[in-house]
VODREN-349511 format. One line per field, with one value per atom (N, C-alpha, C, O): x, y, z. Coordinates in steps of 0.2 Angstrom, whole numbers. Example, Ala and Ser with C-alpha at 12.3 -4.5 7.8 and 13.67 -1.06 7.14 Angstrom:
BEGIN
u = c(66  62  66  71  64  68  64  67)
v = c(-28  -22  -16  -17  -11  -5  0  6)
w = c(39  39  39  42  35  36  39  40)
END
This chain:
BEGIN
u = c(597  600  607  611  610  617  620  617  625  628  632  634  635  639  636  630  640  638  632  628  630  625  627  633  623  624  621  615  625  622  624  629  619  620  620  616  625  625  626  630  621  621  624  624  627  631  637  639  640  646  653  658  653  659  663  669  659  662  657  652  660  655  652  656  646  642  642  643  641  641  647  647  653  659  661  663  659  660  656  658  650  645  648  648  650  653  659  659  663  669  667  670  663  661  657  658  653  649  654  653  659  664  668  669  670  673  669  671  662  657  656  653  660  659  654  652  652  647  650  656  646  648  650  655  646  648  645  639  648  646  646  651  640  640  640  635  645  645  643  646  638  634  635  634  636  636  636  638  634  634  642  643  646  653  656  658  657  659  666  667  671  677  677  681  673  673  670  672  665  662  667  667  671  676  681  683  683  688  686  690  680  677  676  678  674  673  680  680  685  692  694  697  692  694  690  693  684  680  680  677  684  683  676  674  673  666  665  670  659  658  656  652  658  656  651  651  646  641  639  639  638  637  630  627  627  620  617  620  612  608  602  597  602  597  590  585  591  584  581  576  584  581  579  583  573  570  574  575  575  578  585  587  589  595  595  599  590  589  587  589  583  580  586  587  591  596  601  604  602  607  604  608  598  595  596  598  594  594  601  602  606  613  615  619  614  616  614  617  607  604  606  606  607  609  617  618  621  628  631  636  628  631  627  629  620  616  610  610  606  600  602  606  599  601  597  591  601  599  597  592  601  601  602  607  597  598  598  593  604  605  604  609  598  597  600  596  606  610  611  612  611  613  608  602  610  606  609  615  605  608  605  599  608  606  604  607  601  599  593  590  591  585  585  580  589  589  584  582  581  576  570  569  565  558  559  555  563  564  569  570  572  576  573  567  576  573  570  571  564  560  565  563  570  574  578  579  579  583  578  579  572  566  565  564  565  563  569  568  575  581  581  582  579  579  574  575  568  563  565  564  568  570  575  574  580  585  584  585  581  579  573  572  569  562  561  561  561  559  564  563  571  576  574  575  571  569  563  562  558  552  554  552  559  561  564  563  568  572  567  567  562  557  552  551  550  546  549  545  556  559  562  564  562  565  560  561  555  551  548  548  545  542  547  545  553  559  560  560  560  562  556  557  550  544  544  543  546  546  551  549  556  561  561  565  556  555  556  556  559  560  566  570  568  573  573  569  579  580  581  585  578  580  582  579  588  589  590  594  586  586  589  587  594  597  593  592  590  586  590  595  588  592  587  581  590  586  582  577  584  579  573  568  573  566  562  556  564  560  559  554  564  564  564  563  565  566  573  577  574  581  581  578  584  585  589  595  588  592  592  596  587  586  579  576  576  569  567  563  570  569  572  569  577  580  576  574  574  569  563  560  560  553  554  550  559  560  562  560  566  568  562  562  557  551  547  545  547  544  547  544  554  557  556  555  555  553  546  545  542  535  534  530  538  538  541  538  546  549  544  544  540  535  530  528  528  523  525  522  531  534  535  533  536  537  530  529  525  519  515  510  516  513  516  512  522  525  529  532  528  532  530  534  523  521  524  523  526  529  537  540  539  547  551  557  548  552  553  549  559  562  564  567  563  565  568  566  574  577  578  580  577  578  584  584  589  595  594  594  594  592  597  596  603  609  608  604  611  612  618  619  623  628  634  636  636  641  646  644  652  658  658  662  655  655  656  655  656  657  650  651  645  639  639  635  643  643  649  651  653  658  656  650  659  657  654  653  652  649  642  641  637  630  626  628  620  615  613  612  612  610  615  613  621  626  627  628  627  627  622  623  616  610  611  610  613  614  619  619  624  630  630  635  624  623  625  627  624  626  632  633  636  642  642  637  648  648  652  657  649  652  655  654  660  663  659  655  660  656  657  653  663  665  661  659  660  655  648  645  646  639  639  633  644  643  643  639  646  645  638  635  635  628  623  618  625  621  621  616  627  628  624  621  624  620  613  609  611  604  601  595  605  603  602  598  607  607  600  598  598  592  586  580  587  581  577  571  580  576  574  578  568  566  570  572  570  574  581  582  586  593  596  596  597  599  606  607  611  617  618  623  614  614  607  602  608  603  598  592  601  597  591  586  591  586  579  574  580  574  570  564  574  572  569  563  572  569  563  558  562  556  550  544  552  547  545  539  549  547  543  538  545  541  534  529  533  526  522  516  525  522  519  514  522  520  522  528  519  521  522  527  518  518  525  528  526  532  538  543  538  544  545  551  540  540  543  548  541  543  551  555  553  560  564  570  562  565  566  571  561  561  566  570  567  572  579  583  580  586  588  593  583  583  586  590  583  585  592  596  593  600  606  611  604  609  610  615  604  604  604  605  603  603  597  597  592  585  582  576)
v = c(387  380  381  384  378  377  371  366  372  367  362  356  364  360  354  354  348  342  339  334  342  340  335  335  330  326  329  330  331  335  331  328  331  328  334  339  334  339  336  332  337  334  339  345  337  341  344  349  339  341  341  342  339  338  344  344  349  356  362  361  368  373  375  374  376  378  372  373  366  360  359  357  359  358  364  362  370  376  375  376  372  371  366  366  360  355  357  355  361  363  368  367  372  377  373  375  369  365  361  361  358  355  360  358  366  371  373  376  373  375  370  371  364  359  353  350  353  347  341  339  336  330  325  322  326  322  325  327  325  328  323  320  321  316  320  324  318  322  318  312  320  316  319  325  315  318  313  307  314  310  308  303  313  313  310  313  303  299  301  302  303  305  311  313  316  323  322  326  318  318  315  317  310  307  312  312  316  321  326  328  328  333  330  333  323  320  319  319  318  317  324  324  329  336  337  341  334  336  330  330  324  319  315  312  316  314  307  304  306  300  303  308  299  301  295  289  298  293  296  302  291  293  291  287  295  294  300  305  298  303  306  302  312  315  315  316  315  315  308  307  303  296  295  295  293  293  287  288  281  276  278  276  282  284  289  288  293  298  294  295  289  285  281  280  278  274  279  277  285  290  291  291  292  293  287  288  281  275  273  272  274  272  277  275  284  288  287  287  286  285  278  278  273  267  266  263  270  269  275  275  281  287  289  291  290  292  296  298  299  302  309  313  311  317  323  323  328  334  339  343  340  345  341  338  342  339  345  348  346  351  348  345  349  347  352  357  352  357  356  361  350  348  351  352  354  357  357  356  358  358  364  366  366  372  370  374  365  363  367  370  365  368  376  379  379  386  389  395  386  389  385  380  389  386  379  374  379  374  368  363  369  364  357  357  352  345  344  346  340  338  334  335  331  327  332  330  338  343  346  347  347  349  344  346  338  333  332  331  332  332  337  337  343  349  348  350  346  345  340  340  334  329  331  330  335  337  343  343  348  354  355  359  350  350  343  343  338  331  329  325  331  329  331  328  337  340  336  335  334  331  324  321  320  314  314  310  319  320  320  317  325  326  320  318  317  311  305  302  304  299  301  297  308  310  313  313  317  320  315  317  309  305  303  303  302  300  306  306  312  318  320  322  319  320  316  318  309  304  306  304  309  311  318  321  322  329  334  340  333  338  337  333  342  342  348  352  348  354  352  348  356  355  362  367  362  368  366  362  369  368  373  379  372  377  378  374  384  386  391  389  397  402  408  408  414  420  419  423  415  413  410  411  407  405  410  409  416  422  427  430  427  433  430  434  424  421  422  425  419  418  420  416  425  427  421  420  418  413  407  403  406  399  397  398  395  393  388  389  382  377  378  376  382  383  388  387  394  398  395  396  391  387  382  383  378  373  376  374  381  385  388  388  391  393  388  388  382  376  374  372  374  372  377  374  383  388  386  386  385  383  377  377  372  366  367  365  371  373  377  376  381  385  380  380  375  370  366  365  364  360  363  360  370  374  375  374  377  378  372  373  366  360  357  354  358  354  358  355  364  369  367  366  365  363  357  355  353  346  347  342  353  354  354  354  354  354  361  365  363  369  369  364  374  374  381  386  381  387  386  380  391  391  396  402  393  397  399  395  406  409  414  420  412  417  419  416  425  426  423  417  426  422  420  425  414  412  408  405  409  407  399  397  396  388  386  390  379  377  379  379  380  381  388  390  393  400  401  407  396  397  398  396  402  403  410  413  411  418  416  414  418  417  422  426  423  428  427  432  421  419  421  423  419  421  428  431  432  439  442  447  440  442  441  446  435  433  437  439  439  442  450  453  452  459  463  469  460  463  460  461  457  454  447  444  443  436  435  437  431  430  423  419  422  416  411  413  405  400  401  399  402  403  409  409  414  420  418  419  414  411  407  407  403  398  402  400  408  413  415  415  416  418  413  414  407  401  400  398  400  399  404  402  410  415  414  415  412  411  405  405  400  394  396  393  400  401  405  404  409  413  409  412  403  399  403  403  407  411  407  402  408  404  406  401  412  414  416  421  413  415  418  415  425  429  431  437  428  430  437  441  439  445  449  448  453  457  460  461  463  467  463  466  456  452  454  454  456  458  464  464  468  474  473  475  468  466  462  463  458  455  460  459  465  470  474  475  475  479  474  477  468  463  463  464  462  461  468  468  473  480  482  485  480  481  476  477  471  465  467  465  471  473  477  476  482  486  481  482  477  472  468  467  465  461  465  463  471  476  477  477  478  480  473  474  468  461  460  457  462  461  465  463  471  476  473  473  470  467  461  460  457  451  454  451  459  461  464  462  467  470  465  465  459  454  449  446  448  443  446  443  453  456  455  456  453  452  458  457)
w = c(385  386  387  384  393  394  390  391  387  383  387  384  392  396  398  401  397  399  395  397  389  385  380  377  378  372  366  366  361  355  349  348  344  337  333  333  328  323  316  315  312  305  300  302  295  291  294  293  298  302  299  302  293  290  288  287  287  285  286  289  285  285  292  297  292  298  303  309  301  305  309  315  305  308  314  319  312  317  323  329  322  328  332  338  329  333  337  343  334  338  343  349  342  347  353  359  351  357  361  367  358  362  367  372  364  368  374  379  373  378  383  388  383  388  387  391  380  379  381  381  384  386  380  381  374  369  363  363  357  351  346  344  343  337  331  330  327  320  315  313  311  306  300  299  294  288  282  284  276  271  269  267  270  269  275  280  275  281  283  289  278  280  284  289  281  284  291  295  292  298  303  309  301  306  308  313  303  304  310  314  309  314  321  326  321  327  331  337  327  330  333  339  330  333  340  344  340  346  351  356  350  354  354  359  348  348  344  343  341  337  330  330  325  319  316  318  312  309  302  301  298  291  289  292  284  282  278  278  275  271  275  277  277  282  278  281  271  267  267  264  270  271  278  282  279  286  289  295  286  289  292  297  288  291  297  301  297  303  309  314  308  313  316  322  312  314  318  322  315  319  326  330  327  333  338  343  335  339  341  347  336  338  343  348  343  347  354  359  355  361  364  371  360  363  365  370  361  362  366  369  365  368  374  380  373  378  376  370  380  378  375  377  369  365  369  369  370  373  368  368  363  358  351  350  346  340  335  334  332  327  320  317  317  310  306  304  304  301  293  289  291  284  279  281  274  269  262  261  257  250  246  248  241  237  230  225  228  221  219  223  213  210  210  212  206  206  202  203  197  192  192  195  189  189  184  185  180  175  178  174  184  186  187  188  186  186  192  198  191  197  202  208  200  205  210  216  207  211  216  222  214  219  224  230  222  227  232  238  230  234  239  245  237  241  246  252  244  249  255  260  252  257  262  268  260  264  268  274  265  268  273  277  272  275  279  285  275  278  283  288  282  287  294  299  295  301  304  310  299  301  304  309  300  302  309  314  310  317  323  328  321  326  327  333  322  323  327  331  326  330  337  341  338  344  349  355  346  351  356  362  354  360  365  371  363  368  373  379  370  374  378  384  376  380  386  392  385  390  396  402  394  399  401  405  399  402  397  399  391  386  383  384  378  374  369  369  365  361  354  353  349  342  339  341  336  332  325  323  321  313  310  311  306  301  295  291  295  289  285  282  285  281  282  283  281  280  274  273  269  263  266  262  271  274  277  278  277  280  274  274  270  265  258  253  257  250  247  250  241  239  231  227  229  222  219  222  214  210  214  213  218  222  223  228  218  218  223  228  222  227  234  239  234  241  245  251  242  245  247  253  243  244  250  255  250  255  262  267  262  268  271  277  267  270  274  279  270  273  280  284  280  286  292  297  290  296  298  304  293  295  299  304  298  302  309  314  309  316  320  326  317  321  323  329  319  321  327  332  326  331  338  343  338  344  347  353  343  346  348  352  345  347  353  357  354  360  365  370  365  370  377  381  378  385  387  393  382  384  385  386  386  387  381  381  375  369  367  366  366  363  356  354  352  345  344  346  340  337  330  328  326  319  318  319  315  313  306  301  305  299  297  297  295  293  286  282  284  277  275  277  271  268  274  278  274  278  273  269  275  271  272  276  267  267  260  255  259  252  248  242  251  248  245  240  248  245  241  239  239  234  227  226  223  217  216  221  210  208  205  199  209  207  209  214  206  209  216  220  218  224  230  235  228  233  233  239  228  228  232  236  231  235  242  246  244  251  255  261  251  253  253  254  252  251  257  257  263  270  273  279  268  271  272  273  271  272  279  279  283  290  290  285  294  295  299  303  298  302  310  313  311  319  322  327  318  320  321  326  316  317  323  327  325  330  337  342  337  343  344  349  338  339  341  344  338  340  348  351  351  358  362  367  360  363  362  367  356  355  359  361  359  363  370  374  373  380  382  387  377  378  376  377  373  370  365  365  361  356  350  348  348  342  336  332  334  328  331  335  328  329  322  317  323  317  317  320  314  314  311  312  306  303  306  303  311  314  309  311  303  299  296  293  296  294  297  294  304  307  304  303  302  299  292  290  288  282  283  279  288  289  291  288  294  296  290  289  285  279  275  272  275  271  273  269  279  282  282  282  282  283  276  276  271  264  259  256  258  254  247  244  244  237  236  231  240  239  240  236  245  246  240  237  237  231  225  221  224  219  220  215  226  227  226  223  228  227  219  217  216  208  205  201  208  205  207  203  213  215  210  208  209  204  198  195  195  188  188  183  193  194  194  191  198  199  193  192  190  184  177  173  177  171  167  161  170  167  164  162)
END
């Protein structure tokens, strides 16, 4: 996909990965970037940097996602690329409150479903479109110290697969962005989940944006800013029992269990 002259929506655009994507898309010549975030002030600040539009809302609420799509299409133009990027890292333990598990499901999974539900028919009618969902390497390899995060990111990858295999012949393209550790507000602090994700180094959001542009140009389903994730996936599927044993040892080492 060529980004030049495209209308692009980025959720979670107030900071971190979302902000870096918005800035890079603008640098690539995007026609207009809509910057959406629950943090209205942050979204507005990013939008000002790219000469775009800011919109606030909760991507975990279907009405907010539907409103984001409707307002963009009616006031800006037809969406070429929808980057469902917003995510949260709640529910680290089995005992975490149900509210944290539900919030993780709503934001990390259902936000993608809502965007597709309200945008796929429009895209098909005009000949196609593109979705990029920010998942995580945790959606492929799981997450030490992140029970709800690893679970919901797996579900996000599964939905992305379903979306691609169901609508590819209708001109719908899908990419799943699955990085390990990226220097964002979510990776601040000292925790076993951050330590595990950062085992192969922590990259800057701008480095990730470079990988995204390359991945979108090639229309790859998996965009992996940390290439070693491919090797880890191969090890996992080649011998699941050995992989689980190794991950358990890593869990014990990082948590002192």
